[in-house]
C-alpha positions as CSV (number, residue, x, y, z in Angstrom):
1,M,13.8,26.2,-19.3
2,E,10.1,26.1,-18.2
3,C,6.6,26.4,-19.6
4,K,3.1,26.3,-18.0
5,L,1.3,22.6,-17.5
6,S,-1.5,24.3,-19.7
7,D,1.0,24.6,-22.9
8,V,1.5,20.8,-22.5
9,C,-1.8,19.1,-21.5
10,T,-5.5,19.8,-20.8
11,F,-8.1,18.3,-18.8
12,R,-10.1,16.1,-20.7
13,K,-13.7,16.8,-20.7
14,G,-15.6,14.1,-22.4
15,K,-18.1,11.8,-20.6
16,V,-19.0,8.1,-20.9
17,S,-21.9,6.0,-19.7
18,V,-21.8,4.1,-16.4
19,L,-23.5,1.2,-18.1
20,G,-20.3,0.5,-19.7
21,L,-17.9,0.8,-16.7
22,S,-17.1,-2.2,-14.6
23,K,-15.2,-2.1,-10.9
24,K,-12.0,-2.1,-12.5
25,T,-12.5,0.3,-15.1
26,Y,-14.3,3.0,-12.8
27,I,-11.6,5.1,-10.7
28,S,-12.6,7.4,-7.5
29,T,-10.4,9.0,-5.0
30,E,-11.6,5.8,-2.6
31,N,-10.0,3.3,-5.1
32,M,-6.7,5.2,-6.0
33,L,-3.8,4.3,-3.6
34,P,-1.7,6.6,-1.7
35,N,2.0,7.6,-2.4
36,K,1.9,6.8,-6.0
37,G,0.3,3.1,-5.6
38,G,-1.9,2.9,-8.4
39,V,-5.5,1.8,-8.1
40,T,-7.6,-1.1,-6.9
41,K,-11.0,-2.0,-7.9
42,A,-13.8,0.1,-7.1
43,S,-16.0,-1.3,-4.2
44,S,-19.5,0.0,-6.3
45,L,-20.2,2.2,-9.3
46,P,-21.8,5.6,-9.2
47,A,-25.6,6.0,-9.0
48,V,-25.5,8.1,-12.0
49,E,-26.0,7.8,-16.1
50,M,-22.6,9.4,-17.2
51,T,-19.3,10.1,-15.6
52,Q,-16.0,11.8,-16.4
53,E,-14.3,9.7,-19.4
54,Y,-10.6,9.0,-19.2
55,R,-8.5,7.0,-22.1
56,K,-5.5,4.8,-22.0
57,G,-2.3,6.8,-21.5
58,D,-4.2,9.7,-19.5
59,I,-2.9,10.8,-16.2
60,L,-5.5,10.5,-13.4
61,V,-4.8,12.7,-10.1
62,S,-7.1,12.7,-6.9
63,N,-8.0,16.3,-6.5
64,I,-9.1,15.7,-2.9
65,R,-6.2,16.2,-0.1
66,P,-3.1,16.3,-2.4
67,Y,-0.9,15.2,0.2
68,F,-2.2,11.9,-0.5
69,K,-0.1,11.4,-3.6
70,K,-2.8,9.7,-5.5
71,I,-1.6,9.2,-9.2
72,W,-2.3,6.7,-11.9
73,Q,-1.3,6.5,-15.7
74,A,-4.4,4.7,-17.2
75,K,-3.7,1.2,-18.7
76,Y,-7.2,1.0,-20.4
77,D,-10.0,3.6,-21.1
78,G,-12.7,4.0,-18.5
79,G,-14.6,6.7,-16.1
80,C,-14.0,8.3,-13.3
81,S,-15.6,10.5,-10.3
82,N,-15.7,14.3,-10.5
83,D,-12.8,14.4,-7.9
84,V,-10.3,12.9,-10.1
85,L,-8.7,15.2,-12.6
86,V,-7.7,13.6,-16.0
87,F,-4.9,15.1,-17.8
88,Q,-4.6,14.7,-21.6
89,G,-1.2,15.7,-23.1
90,N,-0.7,17.2,-26.3
91,Q,1.9,17.0,-29.2
92,N,4.6,18.8,-27.1
93,I,4.9,16.2,-24.3
94,D,5.4,12.4,-24.0
95,K,2.8,10.5,-22.1
96,D,5.1,8.8,-19.8
97,F,7.4,11.9,-19.3
98,L,3.7,13.7,-18.3
99,Y,3.0,11.1,-15.7
100,Y,6.5,11.6,-14.2
101,T,5.9,15.4,-14.3
102,L,3.0,15.1,-12.2
103,A,4.3,12.2,-9.9
104,N,7.1,14.8,-8.8
105,D,6.5,15.6,-5.2
106,E,7.1,19.1,-6.2
107,F,3.6,18.8,-7.9
108,F,1.9,17.7,-4.9
109,A,3.5,20.2,-2.7
110,Y,2.3,23.1,-5.4
111,S,-0.9,21.6,-5.8
112,M,-1.5,21.7,-1.8
113,A,-0.1,25.0,-1.2
114,T,-2.6,26.3,-4.1
115,S,-5.5,24.3,-2.8
116,K,-8.7,25.3,-1.4
117,G,-10.4,24.4,2.0
118,T,-9.1,23.3,5.5
119,K,-10.5,20.0,6.5
120,M,-10.7,18.3,3.0
121,P,-8.3,20.6,0.5
122,R,-9.0,20.4,-3.0
123,G,-6.5,21.5,-5.7
124,D,-7.7,24.6,-7.5
125,K,-7.8,23.6,-11.2
126,V,-6.7,27.0,-12.6
127,S,-3.8,27.2,-10.3
128,I,-2.7,23.6,-11.2
129,M,-2.6,24.7,-14.9
130,Q,-0.1,27.4,-13.9
131,Y,2.4,24.8,-12.5
132,Q,5.9,25.3,-14.1
133,V,6.9,22.4,-16.2
134,P,10.8,21.5,-17.3
135,V,11.2,21.8,-21.0
136,F,12.9,19.0,-22.9
137,D,12.6,17.8,-26.5
138,I,10.6,14.6,-27.0
139,N,13.8,12.5,-27.2
140,T,15.0,13.5,-23.9
141,Q,11.6,13.4,-22.3
142,K,11.3,9.5,-23.3
143,K,14.8,8.8,-21.8
144,I,14.2,10.4,-18.5
145,A,10.6,8.5,-18.3
146,N,12.4,5.4,-19.4
147,V,15.0,5.9,-16.6
148,L,12.0,6.0,-13.8
149,K,9.7,3.7,-15.5
150,V,12.3,0.9,-15.3
151,L,12.1,1.4,-11.2
152,D,8.0,1.4,-11.3
153,E,7.7,-1.6,-13.7
154,K,10.1,-3.6,-11.1
155,I,7.8,-2.3,-8.4
156,E,4.8,-3.3,-10.1
157,L,6.2,-6.9,-10.8
158,N,7.1,-7.3,-7.3
159,T,3.5,-6.3,-6.0
160,M,2.0,-8.7,-8.6
161,I,4.1,-11.6,-7.4
162,N,3.2,-10.6,-3.8
163,N,-0.6,-10.7,-4.7
164,N,-0.2,-13.9,-6.4
165,L,1.8,-15.6,-3.3
166,G,-0.7,-14.0,-0.7
167,Q,-3.7,-15.5,-2.6
168,Q,-2.0,-19.1,-3.2
169,A,-1.2,-19.0,0.4
170,Q,-4.7,-18.1,1.7
171,A,-6.0,-20.6,-0.9
172,I,-4.0,-23.2,0.6
173,F,-5.1,-22.3,4.4
174,K,-8.8,-22.1,3.4
175,S,-8.5,-25.5,1.7
176,W,-6.6,-27.2,4.8
177,F,-8.3,-25.6,7.5
178,V,-11.8,-23.9,6.5
179,D,-13.3,-25.6,3.6
180,F,-13.2,-29.3,5.0
181,E,-15.1,-28.2,8.1
182,L,-18.0,-26.4,6.2
183,T,-18.3,-29.3,3.9
184,S,-18.5,-32.2,6.6
185,G,-19.1,-30.4,9.6
186,V,-16.3,-32.4,11.6
187,I,-12.9,-31.8,12.3
188,P,-10.1,-34.8,12.7
189,S,-10.2,-36.4,16.3
190,N,-6.7,-35.0,17.2
191,W,-7.7,-31.3,16.2
192,K,-9.7,-29.0,18.3
193,V,-11.8,-25.9,18.6
194,S,-10.1,-23.1,20.4
195,Q,-9.3,-19.5,20.3
196,L,-6.5,-17.4,19.1
197,G,-5.1,-17.0,22.6
198,S,-4.3,-20.6,22.9
199,I,-1.6,-20.3,20.0
200,T,-0.2,-16.9,20.6
201,K,-0.1,-14.2,22.9
202,I,0.4,-10.2,22.6
203,S,3.7,-9.0,23.2
204,T,4.1,-5.6,25.0
205,E,7.8,-5.8,25.7
206,V,9.4,-2.0,25.5
207,F,12.4,-0.8,24.2
208,S,13.4,2.4,26.1
209,P,15.3,5.0,23.8
210,V,16.3,6.7,27.1
211,K,17.8,3.3,28.6
212,N,19.4,2.5,25.3
213,P,20.9,5.9,23.7
214,N,22.8,5.5,20.4
215,I,21.6,1.9,19.7
216,E,20.9,1.4,16.1
217,V,17.6,-0.4,15.5
218,E,15.5,-1.2,12.5
219,H,12.4,0.6,13.0
220,Y,9.0,-0.5,11.7
221,S,6.2,2.4,11.2
222,I,3.0,3.2,9.8
223,P,3.2,5.8,7.1
224,A,1.3,9.2,7.5
225,Y,-1.8,9.3,5.4
226,D,-1.3,5.7,4.3
227,E,-4.0,2.8,5.5
228,K,-3.3,0.4,2.7
229,C,0.1,-0.3,2.4
230,Y,2.7,-2.3,4.5
231,P,4.5,-0.8,7.3
232,I,7.8,0.9,6.2
233,F,11.2,0.3,7.9
234,E,14.1,2.5,8.4
235,T,17.6,1.8,10.2
236,S,18.2,4.8,12.8
237,N,19.5,5.7,16.3
238,D,17.4,8.6,16.7
239,I,14.4,7.2,18.4
240,K,12.6,9.7,20.8
241,S,9.8,7.5,22.5
242,N,9.3,3.9,23.5
243,K,8.6,1.3,21.0
244,Y,7.6,-2.6,21.2
245,R,10.4,-5.1,20.5
246,L,10.2,-7.4,17.9
247,T,11.7,-10.9,17.2
248,S,12.1,-13.2,14.3
249,N,8.4,-15.0,15.8
250,S,6.4,-11.5,15.6
251,V,3.4,-11.1,13.6
252,M,2.1,-7.3,13.6
253,I,-1.0,-5.5,12.9
254,S,-2.0,-2.3,13.3
255,K,-4.5,-1.2,15.8
256,L,-5.9,1.7,13.6
257,N,-8.5,0.8,10.7
258,P,-7.2,-3.1,11.2
259,N,-9.7,-3.8,8.6
260,T,-7.4,-2.3,5.9
261,K,-5.3,-5.5,6.4
262,R,-1.9,-3.7,7.3
263,I,-0.2,-7.0,8.5
264,W,3.9,-7.5,8.8
265,R,5.8,-10.2,9.2
266,P,9.6,-9.3,10.2
267,Y,11.7,-12.2,9.1
268,C,15.1,-10.6,7.9
269,I,16.0,-9.0,10.9
270,S,19.6,-7.5,11.1
271,K,19.7,-5.0,13.9
272,N,17.5,-4.6,17.0
273,P,14.1,-4.7,15.5
274,I,11.3,-2.4,17.2
275,C,7.9,-1.0,16.1
276,S,5.4,2.0,16.9
277,T,3.0,1.0,19.6
278,E,0.2,1.6,17.0
279,F,0.7,-2.2,16.2
280,I,-0.6,-5.1,18.1
281,V,2.2,-7.7,18.4
282,Y,1.5,-11.4,18.2
283,E,4.3,-13.7,19.5
284,A,3.4,-17.7,18.6
285,I,3.7,-19.6,21.7
286,N,5.5,-22.3,19.6
287,P,7.7,-20.4,17.1
288,L,7.6,-23.2,14.7
289,N,3.7,-22.1,14.3
290,R,4.5,-18.3,13.3
291,D,3.3,-18.7,9.8
292,F,0.3,-20.7,10.9
293,V,-0.7,-17.9,13.3
294,Y,0.1,-15.2,10.3
295,S,-2.2,-17.2,7.8
296,I,-5.0,-17.0,10.5
297,I,-4.7,-13.3,11.0
298,D,-4.0,-12.7,7.2
299,S,-7.6,-14.5,6.9
300,T,-11.0,-13.1,5.7
301,G,-12.5,-14.9,8.9
302,F,-10.2,-12.9,11.0
303,S,-10.8,-9.5,9.2
304,T,-14.3,-9.9,9.6
305,F,-13.9,-10.5,13.0
306,L,-12.0,-7.1,13.4
307,C,-14.7,-5.4,11.7
308,L,-17.0,-6.5,14.4
309,H,-15.1,-5.6,17.2
310,T,-13.8,-2.0,16.3
311,T,-14.4,1.1,18.4
312,G,-15.0,4.5,17.0
313,S,-17.2,5.9,14.1
314,T,-16.9,5.2,10.6
315,N,-16.1,8.9,10.1
316,S,-13.2,8.5,12.4
317,R,-10.0,6.2,12.9
318,Q,-11.3,3.1,13.9
319,R,-9.4,1.1,16.7
320,V,-9.4,-2.5,17.9
321,T,-8.4,-3.5,21.5
322,P,-5.6,-5.9,21.4
323,S,-7.0,-8.5,24.1
324,I,-10.5,-8.8,22.1
325,T,-8.4,-10.3,19.3
326,L,-7.6,-13.3,21.2
327,T,-11.0,-14.6,21.4
328,Y,-11.3,-15.3,17.8
329,D,-12.4,-18.8,17.3
330,I,-10.0,-21.1,15.4
331,V,-9.5,-24.8,14.6
332,V,-6.0,-26.0,16.2
333,P,-4.6,-28.9,13.9
334,D,-2.3,-31.4,15.3
335,E,1.6,-30.0,15.5
336,K,2.4,-32.3,12.1
337,T,-0.3,-30.8,10.4
338,I,0.7,-27.2,11.2
339,Q,4.4,-27.9,10.4
340,A,3.6,-29.6,7.0
341,F,1.3,-26.3,6.3
342,C,4.1,-23.9,7.3
343,S,6.8,-25.8,5.0
344,I,4.6,-24.9,2.2
345,V,3.5,-21.1,3.0
346,S,6.9,-20.1,4.8
347,P,8.8,-19.8,1.6
348,M,6.0,-17.8,-0.1
349,Y,5.8,-15.1,2.8
350,D,9.5,-15.0,2.6
351,T,9.4,-13.8,-0.6
352,I,6.7,-11.5,0.0
353,E,8.6,-9.8,2.6
354,N,11.8,-9.4,0.6
355,N,10.0,-8.1,-2.2
356,I,8.4,-5.5,0.1
357,K,11.4,-4.4,1.3
358,E,13.0,-4.3,-1.9
359,N,10.3,-2.1,-3.4
360,Q,10.7,0.3,-0.5
361,K,14.2,0.9,-1.5
362,L,13.3,1.2,-5.1
363,I,10.4,3.8,-4.4
364,K,13.0,5.7,-2.5
365,I,15.6,5.6,-5.2
366,R,12.8,6.8,-7.8
367,D,11.8,9.7,-5.8
368,K,15.3,10.9,-5.2
369,L,16.0,10.4,-9.0
370,L,12.9,12.3,-10.6
371,P,13.3,15.8,-9.2
372,K,17.2,15.5,-10.3
373,L,16.1,14.2,-13.7
374,M,13.4,17.0,-13.8
375,S,15.9,19.5,-13.2
376,G,18.5,18.6,-15.4
377,E,20.9,17.9,-12.5
378,L,21.1,14.5,-13.9
379,E,22.2,14.0,-17.4
380,V,20.6,11.4,-20.0
381,S,22.0,12.5,-23.3
382,N,24.3,9.6,-23.3
383,I,21.6,7.0,-22.4
384,G,20.3,4.9,-25.6
385,L,16.7,4.3,-26.0
């Protein structure tokens, strides 16, 4: 049995004063993350007095380019831009179930199919409310939502742990190798000022699928339409074009829009590791220094350097020339200090990567379960709340 989306929810109509909002509570399409990744803090607040209201439990969906799959269930009250749709459930639907109804890939496909415009398609509000929603009693809705929510809560926990570990690692790097220089203006006599190219090189070793047919590889690639998440990886022997080879000594960043901090450190390598040529692949000259190199590349200073050396307009995909990145000025400590630093941060980076890999597996499980639960193909009647 199915009903129209309009039978179970409406678009919230209220307005809220921008003066009462913060960068955390203001949501726009720019600070909504693709592929159901939630939200981040806004970079700024809008220059208007009032904006669209949302309340805790509401479902926010970006109405621009639905293929980005930007959706978030509000954890607090706030305000959002007019390009964000705010769905308010009624008494016929559980709030969490409504979230998963709209998080289903079928909803985004429908929204895209009924959208208006070509370069920047927008969902049609009238058509969206005609979307067919599966009908379950409230108890069954809660059970379905709980099955999926367990996965999302684990994904969210892993992400929080990673953010905390990343901040700790960068704080240690800054404390050891940046703050002291800014304070004293001097460095130890056995340290030196150099460039990134003195401790790392750019690897362009190529894996050819023509020369290696049917060889199974672990392939790292950048997801389509997703500029703010880690690369995805998959095991495959169906590789069509040349790729870069990776080693346990590799650190990768994206050539495209490098200011988005897509950085990867392949650690647990089980098969022949390769990545798309959209990456810059660094190899530490001393393999023991790989995580010192990683920390430099992940630093705020390096991000600023990349932003100053990209080509392409702000309205297109920006790109950085790999060789330019090697000219980044750095302070190189003595080997003993580098190894002491790596002994602290390497376990942090190991945990971050393992959590990322686990999240990607959990996301695949969730996205396979969701349509099966919504269609009734998977029964939840025997699951206790």
